[in-house]
C-alpha positions, 0 to 999 in steps of 0.5 A: 500500500502507498506510504501515506496513511492519511489514505488509510493505513500507514505503510511501513516499508517504503521503496524496496516494498511500496513506492514507486521509486541511476550511473554513478554520480558526477564528480566534485568539479561538475554534474552528471554529464548529459545523457548519463541517466543509466540506472547504477546499483544501489551500493554504487549510487550510495558510494558515488562522488558529491556533484557540486552545488550551483548555489552556495547559501550564505547561511550554514544552518537548515532543519528538515523534518522527513516523511522517511525514516533513516533506513528506507531506501528513500531515506538513504538516497536523501541521507546521501544528498544531505551528506553531499550538500553539507561537503559541498557548501559548508550547510549543516542539516539537522534532519529528524526522520519521523516517518509517515504520520509526521504531518499530523503528528509533528508538523501541523501541531507546532504550527503555531508555535516557533519550533518548525522546520524549515524544509519537509516533505510529503504528498502534495495532497497531504501537505495541502490538506494539512499545512497549506490550508491552515496558512503554514507554508510559504511559496517555493516558486523561486526555486524554478529558476534556480540552477541545479548543478548541470550547466545552465539548467535549471529546476524549471528545466529539468521537471515538467510543470505538469508535475507541479503545476496544479491547483493542488499546488498552490497556496491561496495567493497562488504561489507553489508549496512544493517542489517534487522529486518523485512521483507515484502513478497507478495502472492495471497490473498484470503478469505477462506470462500468465496472459499470453496474447495480452493487447492493451484495451484502448475502451472500457468494453476491451477492458471487460472482455479481458475480464471475461477471458479470464473469468471463461479460463477458470481464473478470477478477473481482478484482486482487490483489497476491499478494507482500503477505502481509497483502493475501492475509490479508484475505480470511480474516481478514474471512470469520472475525470475522463467525463468530467475532467480534472477538478471535477470531482472537486467542483461536485463535492464543494457544491453545497446543494449536492447536486452537481453529482446529478446535473452532470451526466458524467457522474452516472456514466462512471458510476454505471461502469463501476456497477457492472464491475461490482455486479459482474462478479469480477473480483476474487472470492472474499475481496469485501471480507479480507485484510490487506494484503491478502488480496494483492498477495492473492494476485501475486500468487496467481489466483486473479489476472489483473490487479489496479493500484499504484506504481508500488505493486511490484516492489510490494508484491515482489518482496511478498514472494521473496518472503514466500520462497520457491522462486516464483517471479513476475513478468510485471506488465501495465496498462492505464484505465483506458477510455470509456465510451463518450468520455473526452479527457484522457486523464493520467494520474499522478501523486507527486511526493516533494519538498515544502517550506514551512512560512515560519521557516529560519533558513528559507533561502538554504532550504531553496538551495536544498530542494534545487541541489536534490534534483541535480540527476547525479543525486535524484537518480537515487530515487529510481535506483535505490528506491525504485521509484519514478522521479519528477525528472523524465530524463532518468530512467526508471526499473523495468517494472516502471517503464509503462507508467512512466511513459504514461506520466511523461505523455504531455498529451494527456490531461495530468491530474492528482490522484482521485483529483485530490479528493481525499486530502479536501476539506481536511479529508472530512468530506471522503471519510463522512461521504464519500467512501461510504457510498463509494463502498456500497457501490463497489460492493454492488449494495447500489445501483448507479443510480441510487450512488448518485442519489445518495452522494447528492443527499450525503453531500449536501447534508454534510455541507449543512453540518458545517456551518 
């Protein structure tokens, strides 16, 4: 499961077990050579030389609260970067490795005090809900123009705007609140060795044809861990975005009358497809009475043909199989959710993880310099090389398992949007917990028809907003 407890459960081991995550670093006399994007081994990366910092901050102190733990793959990459930054600039970085829950347990409670870090990191949706909304951040727009240590290349030159220029990554004044260094995507996963003659579906009709083929062969079509609310929500939100476009879900949830869920026909059309999935007996037996990660593990064991989750799927299931022993391996393949008939928005979902700056930061310029330094290719390639994840730089390679996801994320022709349109982080996370998740779970479990689902969303949204006044 992805490493963000606000979505439900804390995932304790990212990188090698959960998150998405290259040639040795450049020498101290410069950054990585152009085109030096091949993946090194993890040990090779961690022992590599440090690139120069393009910015030499005059302030030699920096405090950083991290969402990672020191022994996680991302933590190891960040420690390497911190050590290198210190060697190249003389800056002493005071880092606290606090783990996933630190936004709510450590940072948010400290916002009204002077005991806050300069720098922190987390996924953009959680940052928006927990820190930006109460005014706890300051803009990081200036970082886009800072050099990363590779000639004249700036952050803006190496990180596409589609990864940071989103409504969820802006404060009330329109300033950017995060500079991303890692991207999570999602996809339908399958084992290439178990699905001969596979062709990626281009429509939802073709997707259901794949499911029917799996059933006819005596195998469950889809594994689904039904105790994870946001996993269950992926189906409707993915489909709805293709009808209503980025921002459509948030707009409907913000409508205090609740009637947007009914007035835009795209929501009903999306719900009808989910109803077909729910009532077609496509899920593996017991999916709605299990505890994560049992059903995902059953997919890894070959009991079902397909699995829709984030790009952490290969690392999680590979770790599970390794612990099981027996030498079973999966030849991972993936594809994006196909377009439903009549849909007009070719959406690809992403969840950026990146650095943010607190409003009360005592060393803001040093923190910005570190952000830019971390995006040097010699440093950032540790995200795919050590943590098996996708970095925010399209020019850096990824492990083979993630190439199809990366291609979708890098595709500028697609409409980029945050997971679930950012609905899970909106309104402090209260709306999804009290309104959306319960109704969506009932739809996916076949307890509601599409029409009943839309009607209940409309009514419960109106009730929610009445209770907030």
